[in-house]
C-alpha positions as CSV (number, residue, x, y, z in Angstrom):
1,M,4.2,10.8,-13.5
2,L,1.4,11.6,-15.3
3,R,0.8,7.6,-15.0
4,M,2.0,7.4,-11.5
5,S,-0.3,10.1,-10.4
6,K,-3.5,7.6,-12.8
7,L,-2.8,4.9,-11.0
8,A,-2.9,6.5,-7.3
9,D,-6.3,8.4,-8.5
10,Y,-7.8,4.7,-9.5
11,G,-6.4,3.5,-6.3
12,T,-8.3,5.8,-4.1
13,V,-11.7,5.1,-5.9
14,V,-11.1,1.3,-5.9
15,M,-10.7,1.7,-2.2
16,T,-13.9,4.2,-2.5
17,A,-15.9,1.4,-3.9
18,M,-14.5,-1.4,-1.2
19,A,-15.6,1.4,1.6
20,R,-18.6,2.4,0.5
21,A,-20.2,-1.1,-0.6
22,P,-17.8,-3.9,0.5
23,E,-20.3,-6.2,0.3
24,R,-20.1,-6.3,-3.4
25,M,-16.2,-6.2,-3.7
26,Q,-16.9,-9.7,-1.2
27,R,-18.1,-12.9,-4.0
């Protein structure tokens, strides 16, 4: 269960980073 929560949090952080800096993610 803890792993699922960590994965969900990580996914949220990644999505936020992509939304914040889409230029960086787009290579």
